mmCIF file of the N, C-alpha and C atoms, coordinates in Angstrom:
data_MODEL
# 
_entry.id   MODEL 
# 
loop_
_atom_site.group_PDB 
_atom_site.id 
_atom_site.type_symbol 
_atom_site.label_atom_id 
_atom_site.label_alt_id 
_atom_site.label_comp_id 
_atom_site.label_asym_id 
_atom_site.label_entity_id 
_atom_site.label_seq_id 
_atom_site.pdbx_PDB_ins_code 
_atom_site.Cartn_x 
_atom_site.Cartn_y 
_atom_site.Cartn_z 
_atom_site.occupancy 
_atom_site.B_iso_or_equiv 
_atom_site.pdbx_formal_charge 
_atom_site.auth_seq_id 
_atom_site.auth_comp_id 
_atom_site.auth_asym_id 
_atom_site.auth_atom_id 
_atom_site.pdbx_PDB_model_num 
ATOM 1   N N  . MET A 1 1  ? 0.829   -1.161  0.000   1.00 0.00 ? 1  MET A N  1 
ATOM 2   C CA . MET A 1 1  ? 0.000   0.000   0.000   1.00 0.00 ? 1  MET A CA 1 
ATOM 3   C C  . MET A 1 1  ? 0.885   1.239   0.000   1.00 0.00 ? 1  MET A C  1 
ATOM 4   N N  . ALA A 1 2  ? 0.424   2.320   -0.612  1.00 0.00 ? 2  ALA A N  1 
ATOM 5   C CA . ALA A 1 2  ? 1.259   3.505   -0.766  1.00 0.00 ? 2  ALA A CA 1 
ATOM 6   C C  . ALA A 1 2  ? 1.453   4.254   0.551   1.00 0.00 ? 2  ALA A C  1 
ATOM 7   N N  . ASP A 1 3  ? 0.379   4.834   1.029   1.00 0.00 ? 3  ASP A N  1 
ATOM 8   C CA . ASP A 1 3  ? 0.482   5.626   2.267   1.00 0.00 ? 3  ASP A CA 1 
ATOM 9   C C  . ASP A 1 3  ? -0.472  5.055   3.306   1.00 0.00 ? 3  ASP A C  1 
ATOM 10  N N  . THR A 1 4  ? -0.163  5.350   4.555   1.00 0.00 ? 4  THR A N  1 
ATOM 11  C CA . THR A 1 4  ? -1.070  4.941   5.612   1.00 0.00 ? 4  THR A CA 1 
ATOM 12  C C  . THR A 1 4  ? -2.188  5.962   5.713   1.00 0.00 ? 4  THR A C  1 
ATOM 13  N N  . THR A 1 5  ? -3.412  5.463   5.719   1.00 0.00 ? 5  THR A N  1 
ATOM 14  C CA . THR A 1 5  ? -4.568  6.356   5.799   1.00 0.00 ? 5  THR A CA 1 
ATOM 15  C C  . THR A 1 5  ? -5.443  5.943   6.967   1.00 0.00 ? 5  THR A C  1 
ATOM 16  N N  . ALA A 1 6  ? -6.466  6.729   7.204   1.00 0.00 ? 6  ALA A N  1 
ATOM 17  C CA . ALA A 1 6  ? -7.398  6.423   8.289   1.00 0.00 ? 6  ALA A CA 1 
ATOM 18  C C  . ALA A 1 6  ? -8.418  5.368   7.858   1.00 0.00 ? 6  ALA A C  1 
ATOM 19  N N  . VAL A 1 7  ? -8.372  4.955   6.599   1.00 0.00 ? 7  VAL A N  1 
ATOM 20  C CA . VAL A 1 7  ? -9.323  3.964   6.099   1.00 0.00 ? 7  VAL A CA 1 
ATOM 21  C C  . VAL A 1 7  ? -8.842  2.576   6.489   1.00 0.00 ? 7  VAL A C  1 
ATOM 22  N N  . ASN A 1 8  ? -9.770  1.746   6.880   1.00 0.00 ? 8  ASN A N  1 
ATOM 23  C CA . ASN A 1 8  ? -9.461  0.376   7.273   1.00 0.00 ? 8  ASN A CA 1 
ATOM 24  C C  . ASN A 1 8  ? -8.904  -0.388  6.072   1.00 0.00 ? 8  ASN A C  1 
ATOM 25  N N  . ASP A 1 9  ? -7.912  -1.215  6.323   1.00 0.00 ? 9  ASP A N  1 
ATOM 26  C CA . ASP A 1 9  ? -7.297  -1.996  5.240   1.00 0.00 ? 9  ASP A CA 1 
ATOM 27  C C  . ASP A 1 9  ? -8.287  -2.945  4.587   1.00 0.00 ? 9  ASP A C  1 
ATOM 28  N N  . GLN A 1 10 ? -9.251  -3.472  5.337   1.00 0.00 ? 10 GLN A N  1 
ATOM 29  C CA . GLN A 1 10 ? -10.251 -4.366  4.758   1.00 0.00 ? 10 GLN A CA 1 
ATOM 30  C C  . GLN A 1 10 ? -11.131 -3.645  3.748   1.00 0.00 ? 10 GLN A C  1 
ATOM 31  N N  . VAL A 1 11 ? -11.460 -2.399  4.032   1.00 0.00 ? 11 VAL A N  1 
ATOM 32  C CA . VAL A 1 11 ? -12.263 -1.602  3.095   1.00 0.00 ? 11 VAL A CA 1 
ATOM 33  C C  . VAL A 1 11 ? -11.477 -1.378  1.808   1.00 0.00 ? 11 VAL A C  1 
ATOM 34  N N  . THR A 1 12 ? -10.236 -1.017  1.947   1.00 0.00 ? 12 THR A N  1 
ATOM 35  C CA . THR A 1 12 ? -9.390  -0.782  0.777   1.00 0.00 ? 12 THR A CA 1 
ATOM 36  C C  . THR A 1 12 ? -9.254  -2.051  -0.057  1.00 0.00 ? 12 THR A C  1 
ATOM 37  N N  . ASP A 1 13 ? -9.033  -3.187  0.604   1.00 0.00 ? 13 ASP A N  1 
ATOM 38  C CA . ASP A 1 13 ? -8.915  -4.455  -0.115  1.00 0.00 ? 13 ASP A CA 1 
ATOM 39  C C  . ASP A 1 13 ? -10.221 -4.823  -0.811  1.00 0.00 ? 13 ASP A C  1 
ATOM 40  N N  . SER A 1 14 ? -11.327 -4.587  -0.144  1.00 0.00 ? 14 SER A N  1 
ATOM 41  C CA . SER A 1 14 ? -12.630 -4.901  -0.730  1.00 0.00 ? 14 SER A CA 1 
ATOM 42  C C  . SER A 1 14 ? -12.876 -4.095  -2.003  1.00 0.00 ? 14 SER A C  1 
ATOM 43  N N  . ILE A 1 15 ? -12.586 -2.806  -1.944  1.00 0.00 ? 15 ILE A N  1 
ATOM 44  C CA . ILE A 1 15 ? -12.769 -1.942  -3.117  1.00 0.00 ? 15 ILE A CA 1 
ATOM 45  C C  . ILE A 1 15 ? -11.838 -2.375  -4.244  1.00 0.00 ? 15 ILE A C  1 
ATOM 46  N N  . THR A 1 16 ? -10.617 -2.727  -3.897  1.00 0.00 ? 16 THR A N  1 
ATOM 47  C CA . THR A 1 16 ? -9.660  -3.195  -4.909  1.00 0.00 ? 16 THR A CA 1 
ATOM 48  C C  . THR A 1 16 ? -10.161 -4.459  -5.583  1.00 0.00 ? 16 THR A C  1 
ATOM 49  N N  . GLU A 1 17 ? -10.712 -5.388  -4.807  1.00 0.00 ? 17 GLU A N  1 
ATOM 50  C CA . GLU A 1 17 ? -11.229 -6.632  -5.372  1.00 0.00 ? 17 GLU A CA 1 
ATOM 51  C C  . GLU A 1 17 ? -12.430 -6.382  -6.285  1.00 0.00 ? 17 GLU A C  1 
ATOM 52  N N  . VAL A 1 18 ? -13.303 -5.488  -5.869  1.00 0.00 ? 18 VAL A N  1 
ATOM 53  C CA . VAL A 1 18 ? -14.469 -5.161  -6.700  1.00 0.00 ? 18 VAL A CA 1 
ATOM 54  C C  . VAL A 1 18 ? -14.020 -4.527  -8.012  1.00 0.00 ? 18 VAL A C  1 
ATOM 55  N N  . ASN A 1 19 ? -13.080 -3.614  -7.949  1.00 0.00 ? 19 ASN A N  1 
ATOM 56  C CA . ASN A 1 19 ? -12.575 -2.978  -9.166  1.00 0.00 ? 19 ASN A CA 1 
ATOM 57  C C  . ASN A 1 19 ? -11.917 -3.994  -10.088 1.00 0.00 ? 19 ASN A C  1 
ATOM 58  N N  . THR A 1 20 ? -11.149 -4.918  -9.515  1.00 0.00 ? 20 THR A N  1 
ATOM 59  C CA . THR A 1 20 ? -10.491 -5.950  -10.311 1.00 0.00 ? 20 THR A CA 1 
ATOM 60  C C  . THR A 1 20 ? -11.511 -6.857  -10.975 1.00 0.00 ? 20 THR A C  1 
ATOM 61  N N  . GLU A 1 21 ? -12.562 -7.227  -10.232 1.00 0.00 ? 21 GLU A N  1 
ATOM 62  C CA . GLU A 1 21 ? -13.605 -8.080  -10.802 1.00 0.00 ? 21 GLU A CA 1 
ATOM 63  C C  . GLU A 1 21 ? -14.357 -7.361  -11.920 1.00 0.00 ? 21 GLU A C  1 
ATOM 64  N N  . THR A 1 22 ? -14.622 -6.087  -11.710 1.00 0.00 ? 22 THR A N  1 
ATOM 65  C CA . THR A 1 22 ? -15.313 -5.308  -12.739 1.00 0.00 ? 22 THR A CA 1 
ATOM 66  C C  . THR A 1 22 ? -14.488 -5.249  -14.015 1.00 0.00 ? 22 THR A C  1 
ATOM 67  N N  . ILE A 1 23 ? -13.219 -4.986  -13.877 1.00 0.00 ? 23 ILE A N  1 
ATOM 68  C CA . ILE A 1 23 ? -12.329 -4.921  -15.042 1.00 0.00 ? 23 ILE A CA 1 
ATOM 69  C C  . ILE A 1 23 ? -12.221 -6.301  -15.695 1.00 0.00 ? 23 ILE A C  1 
ATOM 70  N N  . GLY A 1 24 ? -12.218 -7.360  -14.884 1.00 0.00 ? 24 GLY A N  1 
ATOM 71  C CA . GLY A 1 24 ? -12.117 -8.708  -15.422 1.00 0.00 ? 24 GLY A CA 1 
ATOM 72  C C  . GLY A 1 24 ? -13.368 -9.148  -16.158 1.00 0.00 ? 24 GLY A C  1 
ATOM 73  N N  . ASN A 1 25 ? -14.530 -8.682  -15.715 1.00 0.00 ? 25 ASN A N  1 
ATOM 74  C CA . ASN A 1 25 ? -15.794 -9.079  -16.341 1.00 0.00 ? 25 ASN A CA 1 
ATOM 75  C C  . ASN A 1 25 ? -16.136 -8.251  -17.574 1.00 0.00 ? 25 ASN A C  1 
ATOM 76  N N  . SER A 1 26 ? -15.524 -7.116  -17.744 1.00 0.00 ? 26 SER A N  1 
ATOM 77  C CA . SER A 1 26 ? -15.875 -6.208  -18.844 1.00 0.00 ? 26 SER A CA 1 
ATOM 78  C C  . SER A 1 26 ? -15.773 -6.843  -20.229 1.00 0.00 ? 26 SER A C  1 
ATOM 79  N N  . PRO A 1 27 ? -14.704 -7.576  -20.559 1.00 0.00 ? 27 PRO A N  1 
ATOM 80  C CA . PRO A 1 27 ? -14.646 -8.178  -21.897 1.00 0.00 ? 27 PRO A CA 1 
ATOM 81  C C  . PRO A 1 27 ? -15.763 -9.180  -22.142 1.00 0.00 ? 27 PRO A C  1 
ATOM 82  N N  . ALA A 1 28 ? -16.099 -9.986  -21.139 1.00 0.00 ? 28 ALA A N  1 
ATOM 83  C CA . ALA A 1 28 ? -17.169 -10.966 -21.302 1.00 0.00 ? 28 ALA A CA 1 
ATOM 84  C C  . ALA A 1 28 ? -18.511 -10.269 -21.503 1.00 0.00 ? 28 ALA A C  1 
ATOM 85  N N  . LEU A 1 29 ? -18.764 -9.230  -20.744 1.00 0.00 ? 29 LEU A N  1 
ATOM 86  C CA . LEU A 1 29 ? -20.016 -8.494  -20.900 1.00 0.00 ? 29 LEU A CA 1 
ATOM 87  C C  . LEU A 1 29 ? -20.083 -7.803  -22.257 1.00 0.00 ? 29 LEU A C  1 
ATOM 88  N N  . ALA A 1 30 ? -18.976 -7.269  -22.701 1.00 0.00 ? 30 ALA A N  1 
ATOM 89  C CA . ALA A 1 30 ? -18.948 -6.616  -24.015 1.00 0.00 ? 30 ALA A CA 1 
ATOM 90  C C  . ALA A 1 30 ? -19.236 -7.621  -25.126 1.00 0.00 ? 30 ALA A C  1 
ATOM 91  N N  . MET A 1 31 ? -18.648 -8.817  -25.036 1.00 0.00 ? 31 MET A N  1 
ATOM 92  C CA . MET A 1 31 ? -18.916 -9.836  -26.049 1.00 0.00 ? 31 MET A CA 1 
ATOM 93  C C  . MET A 1 31 ? -20.365 -10.295 -25.994 1.00 0.00 ? 31 MET A C  1 
ATOM 94  N N  . GLY A 1 32 ? -20.921 -10.402 -24.793 1.00 0.00 ? 32 GLY A N  1 
ATOM 95  C CA . GLY A 1 32 ? -22.337 -10.765 -24.664 1.00 0.00 ? 32 GLY A CA 1 
ATOM 96  C C  . GLY A 1 32 ? -23.233 -9.745  -25.335 1.00 0.00 ? 32 GLY A C  1 
ATOM 97  N N  . ASN A 1 33 ? -22.938 -8.472  -25.118 1.00 0.00 ? 33 ASN A N  1 
ATOM 98  C CA . ASN A 1 33 ? -23.712 -7.413  -25.769 1.00 0.00 ? 33 ASN A CA 1 
ATOM 99  C C  . ASN A 1 33 ? -23.556 -7.465  -27.281 1.00 0.00 ? 33 ASN A C  1 
ATOM 100 N N  . LEU A 1 34 ? -22.348 -7.748  -27.742 1.00 0.00 ? 34 LEU A N  1 
ATOM 101 C CA . LEU A 1 34 ? -22.105 -7.851  -29.179 1.00 0.00 ? 34 LEU A CA 1 
ATOM 102 C C  . LEU A 1 34 ? -22.895 -9.003  -29.774 1.00 0.00 ? 34 LEU A C  1 
ATOM 103 N N  . TYR A 1 35 ? -22.874 -10.160 -29.113 1.00 0.00 ? 35 TYR A N  1 
ATOM 104 C CA . TYR A 1 35 ? -23.614 -11.326 -29.613 1.00 0.00 ? 35 TYR A CA 1 
ATOM 105 C C  . TYR A 1 35 ? -25.114 -11.035 -29.676 1.00 0.00 ? 35 TYR A C  1 
ATOM 106 N N  . GLN A 1 36 ? -25.638 -10.369 -28.670 1.00 0.00 ? 36 GLN A N  1 
ATOM 107 C CA . GLN A 1 36 ? -27.063 -10.036 -28.674 1.00 0.00 ? 36 GLN A CA 1 
ATOM 108 C C  . GLN A 1 36 ? -27.395 -9.075  -29.813 1.00 0.00 ? 36 GLN A C  1 
ATOM 109 N N  . SER A 1 37 ? -26.546 -8.084  -30.023 1.00 0.00 ? 37 SER A N  1 
ATOM 110 C CA . SER A 1 37 ? -26.794 -7.118  -31.102 1.00 0.00 ? 37 SER A CA 1 
ATOM 111 C C  . SER A 1 37 ? -26.737 -7.784  -32.468 1.00 0.00 ? 37 SER A C  1 
ATOM 112 N N  . VAL A 1 38 ? -25.744 -8.634  -32.659 1.00 0.00 ? 38 VAL A N  1 
ATOM 113 C CA . VAL A 1 38 ? -25.600 -9.314  -33.952 1.00 0.00 ? 38 VAL A CA 1 
ATOM 114 C C  . VAL A 1 38 ? -26.760 -10.270 -34.187 1.00 0.00 ? 38 VAL A C  1 
ATOM 115 N N  . SER A 1 39 ? -27.168 -11.002 -33.149 1.00 0.00 ? 39 SER A N  1 
ATOM 116 C CA . SER A 1 39 ? -28.272 -11.946 -33.333 1.00 0.00 ? 39 SER A CA 1 
ATOM 117 C C  . SER A 1 39 ? -29.576 -11.206 -33.610 1.00 0.00 ? 39 SER A C  1 
ATOM 118 N N  . GLN A 1 40 ? -29.787 -10.068 -32.986 1.00 0.00 ? 40 GLN A N  1 
ATOM 119 C CA . GLN A 1 40 ? -30.985 -9.287  -33.273 1.00 0.00 ? 40 GLN A CA 1 
ATOM 120 C C  . GLN A 1 40 ? -30.945 -8.745  -34.698 1.00 0.00 ? 40 GLN A C  1 
ATOM 121 N N  . ALA A 1 41 ? -29.795 -8.282  -35.142 1.00 0.00 ? 41 ALA A N  1 
ATOM 122 C CA . ALA A 1 41 ? -29.672 -7.776  -36.515 1.00 0.00 ? 41 ALA A CA 1 
ATOM 123 C C  . ALA A 1 41 ? -29.909 -8.893  -37.527 1.00 0.00 ? 41 ALA A C  1 
ATOM 124 N N  . LEU A 1 42 ? -29.374 -10.089 -37.262 1.00 0.00 ? 42 LEU A N  1 
ATOM 125 C CA . LEU A 1 42 ? -29.602 -11.207 -38.186 1.00 0.00 ? 42 LEU A CA 1 
ATOM 126 C C  . LEU A 1 42 ? -31.060 -11.635 -38.179 1.00 0.00 ? 42 LEU A C  1 
ATOM 127 N N  . GLY A 1 43 ? -31.693 -11.606 -37.030 1.00 0.00 ? 43 GLY A N  1 
ATOM 128 C CA . GLY A 1 43 ? -33.119 -11.934 -36.953 1.00 0.00 ? 43 GLY A CA 1 
ATOM 129 C C  . GLY A 1 43 ? -33.949 -10.962 -37.752 1.00 0.00 ? 43 GLY A C  1 
ATOM 130 N N  . LEU A 1 44 ? -33.631 -9.681  -37.642 1.00 0.00 ? 44 LEU A N  1 
ATOM 131 C CA . LEU A 1 44 ? -34.366 -8.673  -38.421 1.00 0.00 ? 44 LEU A CA 1 
ATOM 132 C C  . LEU A 1 44 ? -34.110 -8.833  -39.918 1.00 0.00 ? 44 LEU A C  1 
ATOM 133 N N  . ALA A 1 45 ? -32.889 -9.191  -40.283 1.00 0.00 ? 45 ALA A N  1 
ATOM 134 C CA . ALA A 1 45 ? -32.582 -9.407  -41.698 1.00 0.00 ? 45 ALA A CA 1 
ATOM 135 C C  . ALA A 1 45 ? -33.386 -10.581 -42.245 1.00 0.00 ? 45 ALA A C  1 
ATOM 136 N N  . ALA A 1 46 ? -33.482 -11.655 -41.476 1.00 0.00 ? 46 ALA A N  1 
ATOM 137 C CA . ALA A 1 46 ? -34.270 -12.814 -41.909 1.00 0.00 ? 46 ALA A CA 1 
ATOM 138 C C  . ALA A 1 46 ? -35.745 -12.452 -42.009 1.00 0.00 ? 46 ALA A C  1 
ATOM 139 N N  . TYR A 1 47 ? -36.237 -11.690 -41.047 1.00 0.00 ? 47 TYR A N  1 
ATOM 140 C CA . TYR A 1 47 ? -37.638 -11.250 -41.094 1.00 0.00 ? 47 TYR A CA 1 
ATOM 141 C C  . TYR A 1 47 ? -37.897 -10.391 -42.321 1.00 0.00 ? 47 TYR A C  1 
ATOM 142 N N  . ASN A 1 48 ? -37.003 -9.451  -42.595 1.00 0.00 ? 48 ASN A N  1 
ATOM 143 C CA . ASN A 1 48 ? -37.175 -8.575  -43.756 1.00 0.00 ? 48 ASN A CA 1 
ATOM 144 C C  . ASN A 1 48 ? -37.121 -9.356  -45.057 1.00 0.00 ? 48 ASN A C  1 
ATOM 145 N N  . ALA A 1 49 ? -36.253 -10.359 -45.133 1.00 0.00 ? 49 ALA A N  1 
ATOM 146 C CA . ALA A 1 49 ? -36.171 -11.181 -46.341 1.00 0.00 ? 49 ALA A CA 1 
ATOM 147 C C  . ALA A 1 49 ? -37.466 -11.965 -46.539 1.00 0.00 ? 49 ALA A C  1 
ATOM 148 N N  . THR A 1 50 ? -38.004 -12.509 -45.471 1.00 0.00 ? 50 THR A N  1 
ATOM 149 C CA . THR A 1 50 ? -39.265 -13.253 -45.548 1.00 0.00 ? 50 THR A CA 1 
ATOM 150 C C  . THR A 1 50 ? -40.404 -12.330 -45.973 1.00 0.00 ? 50 THR A C  1 
ATOM 151 N N  . GLU A 1 51 ? -40.448 -11.161 -45.381 1.00 0.00 ? 51 GLU A N  1 
ATOM 152 C CA . GLU A 1 51 ? -41.501 -10.187 -45.727 1.00 0.00 ? 51 GLU A CA 1 
ATOM 153 C C  . GLU A 1 51 ? -41.407 -9.769  -47.190 1.00 0.00 ? 51 GLU A C  1 
ATOM 154 N N  . ALA A 1 52 ? -40.207 -9.538  -47.673 1.00 0.00 ? 52 ALA A N  1 
ATOM 155 C CA . ALA A 1 52 ? -40.020 -9.160  -49.082 1.00 0.00 ? 52 ALA A CA 1 
ATOM 156 C C  . ALA A 1 52 ? -40.452 -10.298 -50.007 1.00 0.00 ? 52 ALA A C  1 
ATOM 157 N N  . GLN A 1 53 ? -40.145 -11.527 -49.628 1.00 0.00 ? 53 GLN A N  1 
ATOM 158 C CA . GLN A 1 53 ? -40.542 -12.678 -50.440 1.00 0.00 ? 53 GLN A CA 1 
ATOM 159 C C  . GLN A 1 53 ? -42.069 -12.794 -50.475 1.00 0.00 ? 53 GLN A C  1 
ATOM 160 N N  . GLN A 1 54 ? -42.710 -12.599 -49.346 1.00 0.00 ? 54 GLN A N  1 
ATOM 161 C CA . GLN A 1 54 ? -44.169 -12.664 -49.305 1.00 0.00 ? 54 GLN A CA 1 
ATOM 162 C C  . GLN A 1 54 ? -44.788 -11.566 -50.168 1.00 0.00 ? 54 GLN A C  1 
ATOM 163 N N  . GLN A 1 55 ? -44.260 -10.369 -50.086 1.00 0.00 ? 55 GLN A N  1 
ATOM 164 C CA . GLN A 1 55 ? -44.790 -9.266  -50.882 1.00 0.00 ? 55 GLN A CA 1 
ATOM 165 C C  . GLN A 1 55 ? -44.573 -9.520  -52.376 1.00 0.00 ? 55 GLN A C  1 
ATOM 166 N N  . GLY A 1 56 ? -43.432 -10.102 -52.728 1.00 0.00 ? 56 GLY A N  1 
ATOM 167 C CA . GLY A 1 56 ? -43.177 -10.454 -54.127 1.00 0.00 ? 56 GLY A CA 1 
ATOM 168 C C  . GLY A 1 56 ? -44.157 -11.493 -54.633 1.00 0.00 ? 56 GLY A C  1 
ATOM 169 N N  . ASN A 1 57 ? -44.487 -12.466 -53.796 1.00 0.00 ? 57 ASN A N  1 
ATOM 170 C CA . ASN A 1 57 ? -45.458 -13.483 -54.184 1.00 0.00 ? 57 ASN A CA 1 
ATOM 171 C C  . ASN A 1 57 ? -46.848 -12.885 -54.373 1.00 0.00 ? 57 ASN A C  1 
ATOM 172 N N  . ILE A 1 58 ? -47.231 -11.974 -53.491 1.00 0.00 ? 58 ILE A N  1 
ATOM 173 C CA . ILE A 1 58 ? -48.533 -11.305 -53.628 1.00 0.00 ? 58 ILE A CA 1 
ATOM 174 C C  . ILE A 1 58 ? -48.573 -10.505 -54.927 1.00 0.00 ? 58 ILE A C  1 
ATOM 175 N N  . LEU A 1 59 ? -47.499 -9.795  -55.231 1.00 0.00 ? 59 LEU A N  1 
ATOM 176 C CA . LEU A 1 59 ? -47.437 -9.023  -56.475 1.00 0.00 ? 59 LEU A CA 1 
ATOM 177 C C  . LEU A 1 59 ? -47.528 -9.944  -57.688 1.00 0.00 ? 59 LEU A C  1 
ATOM 178 N N  . GLY A 1 60 ? -46.824 -11.080 -57.629 1.00 0.00 ? 60 GLY A N  1 
ATOM 179 C CA . GLY A 1 60 ? -46.879 -12.037 -58.732 1.00 0.00 ? 60 GLY A CA 1 
ATOM 180 C C  . GLY A 1 60 ? -48.281 -12.589 -58.943 1.00 0.00 ? 60 GLY A C  1 
ATOM 181 N N  . GLN A 1 61 ? -48.985 -12.873 -57.859 1.00 0.00 ? 61 GLN A N  1 
ATOM 182 C CA . GLN A 1 61 ? -50.359 -13.363 -57.971 1.00 0.00 ? 61 GLN A CA 1 
ATOM 183 C C  . GLN A 1 61 ? -51.276 -12.296 -58.570 1.00 0.00 ? 61 GLN A C  1 
ATOM 184 N N  . ALA A 1 62 ? -51.078 -11.043 -58.155 1.00 0.00 ? 62 ALA A N  1 
ATOM 185 C CA . ALA A 1 62 ? -51.905 -9.956  -58.689 1.00 0.00 ? 62 ALA A CA 1 
ATOM 186 C C  . ALA A 1 62 ? -51.661 -9.778  -60.185 1.00 0.00 ? 62 ALA A C  1 
ATOM 187 N N  . VAL A 1 63 ? -50.409 -9.830  -60.607 1.00 0.00 ? 63 VAL A N  1 
ATOM 188 C CA . VAL A 1 63 ? -50.084 -9.675  -62.030 1.00 0.00 ? 63 VAL A CA 1 
ATOM 189 C C  . VAL A 1 63 ? -50.667 -10.828 -62.833 1.00 0.00 ? 63 VAL A C  1 
ATOM 190 N N  . THR A 1 64 ? -50.555 -12.042 -62.297 1.00 0.00 ? 64 THR A N  1 
ATOM 191 C CA . THR A 1 64 ? -51.109 -13.208 -62.990 1.00 0.00 ? 64 THR A CA 1 
ATOM 192 C C  . THR A 1 64 ? -52.614 -13.095 -63.122 1.00 0.00 ? 64 THR A C  1 
ATOM 193 N N  . SER A 1 65 ? -53.279 -12.678 -62.058 1.00 0.00 ? 65 SER A N  1 
ATOM 194 C CA . SER A 1 65 ? -54.738 -12.516 -62.107 1.00 0.00 ? 65 SER A CA 1 
ATOM 195 C C  . SER A 1 65 ? -55.146 -11.474 -63.141 1.00 0.00 ? 65 SER A C  1 
ATOM 196 N N  . LYS A 1 66 ? -54.446 -10.363 -63.162 1.00 0.00 ? 66 LYS A N  1 
ATOM 197 C CA . LYS A 1 66 ? -54.763 -9.306  -64.125 1.00 0.00 ? 66 LYS A CA 1 
ATOM 198 C C  . LYS A 1 66 ? -54.499 -9.783  -65.555 1.00 0.00 ? 66 LYS A C  1 
ATOM 199 N N  . GLY A 1 67 ? -53.417 -10.531 -65.760 1.00 0.00 ? 67 GLY A N  1 
ATOM 200 C CA . GLY A 1 67 ? -53.112 -11.066 -67.089 1.00 0.00 ? 67 GLY A CA 1 
ATOM 201 C C  . GLY A 1 67 ? -54.179 -12.036 -67.554 1.00 0.00 ? 67 GLY A C  1 
ATOM 202 N N  . VAL A 1 68 ? -54.629 -12.916 -66.676 1.00 0.00 ? 68 VAL A N  1 
ATOM 203 C CA . VAL A 1 68 ? -55.701 -13.861 -67.030 1.00 0.00 ? 68 VAL A CA 1 
ATOM 204 C C  . VAL A 1 68 ? -56.979 -13.102 -67.333 1.00 0.00 ? 68 VAL A C  1 
ATOM 205 N N  . GLN A 1 69 ? -57.269 -12.079 -66.555 1.00 0.00 ? 69 GLN A N  1 
ATOM 206 C CA . GLN A 1 69 ? -58.460 -11.280 -66.788 1.00 0.00 ? 69 GLN A CA 1 
ATOM 207 C C  . GLN A 1 69 ? -58.398 -10.621 -68.165 1.00 0.00 ? 69 GLN A C  1 
ATOM 208 N N  . LEU A 1 70 ? -57.261 -10.075 -68.531 1.00 0.00 ? 70 LEU A N  1 
ATOM 209 C CA . LEU A 1 70 ? -57.128 -9.441  -69.856 1.00 0.00 ? 70 LEU A CA 1 
ATOM 210 C C  . LEU A 1 70 ? -57.263 -10.454 -70.973 1.00 0.00 ? 70 LEU A C  1 
ATOM 211 N N  . ILE A 1 71 ? -56.712 -11.650 -70.815 1.00 0.00 ? 71 ILE A N  1 
ATOM 212 C CA . ILE A 1 71 ? -56.834 -12.685 -71.830 1.00 0.00 ? 71 ILE A CA 1 
ATOM 213 C C  . ILE A 1 71 ? -58.281 -13.093 -72.018 1.00 0.00 ? 71 ILE A C  1 
ATOM 214 N N  . LEU A 1 72 ? -58.990 -13.228 -70.892 1.00 0.00 ? 72 LEU A N  1 
ATOM 215 C CA . LEU A 1 72 ? -60.407 -13.635 -70.970 1.00 0.00 ? 72 LEU A CA 1 
ATOM 216 C C  . LEU A 1 72 ? -61.246 -12.528 -71.606 1.00 0.00 ? 72 LEU A C  1 
ATOM 217 N N  . GLU A 1 73 ? -60.926 -11.280 -71.387 1.00 0.00 ? 73 GLU A N  1 
ATOM 218 C CA . GLU A 1 73 ? -61.671 -10.163 -71.981 1.00 0.00 ? 73 GLU A CA 1 
ATOM 219 C C  . GLU A 1 73 ? -61.433 -10.111 -73.496 1.00 0.00 ? 73 GLU A C  1 
ATOM 220 N N  . ILE A 1 74 ? -60.228 -10.422 -73.943 1.00 0.00 ? 74 ILE A N  1 
ATOM 221 C CA . ILE A 1 74 ? -59.924 -10.398 -75.374 1.00 0.00 ? 74 ILE A CA 1 
ATOM 222 C C  . ILE A 1 74 ? -60.677 -11.533 -76.082 1.00 0.00 ? 74 ILE A C  1 
ATOM 223 N N  . SER A 1 75 ? -60.760 -12.683 -75.438 1.00 0.00 ? 75 SER A N  1 
ATOM 224 C CA . SER A 1 75 ? -61.408 -13.846 -76.051 1.00 0.00 ? 75 SER A CA 1 
ATOM 225 C C  . SER A 1 75 ? -62.898 -13.655 -76.204 1.00 0.00 ? 75 SER A C  1 
ATOM 226 N N  . ALA A 1 76 ? -63.518 -12.877 -75.345 1.00 0.00 ? 76 ALA A N  1 
ATOM 227 C CA . ALA A 1 76 ? -64.968 -12.754 -75.380 1.00 0.00 ? 76 ALA A CA 1 
ATOM 228 C C  . ALA A 1 76 ? -65.486 -11.901 -76.480 1.00 0.00 ? 76 ALA A C  1 
# 
């Protein structure tokens, strides 16, 4: 210890241990946050891809229906 103070040595040791644990846990917590962010972004990307595919299918059905309707009108 550097200088003698009026603070109890147990208090100083306790604070030192807490600070060391906090510094030791920081990389794991940062990676956990990164994994959560990446998994949420990938989930949203998959959702958006599915939604776009569904909208494309609806558009294709509408175009097909309109094309059949025009063919039937020409034949009549």
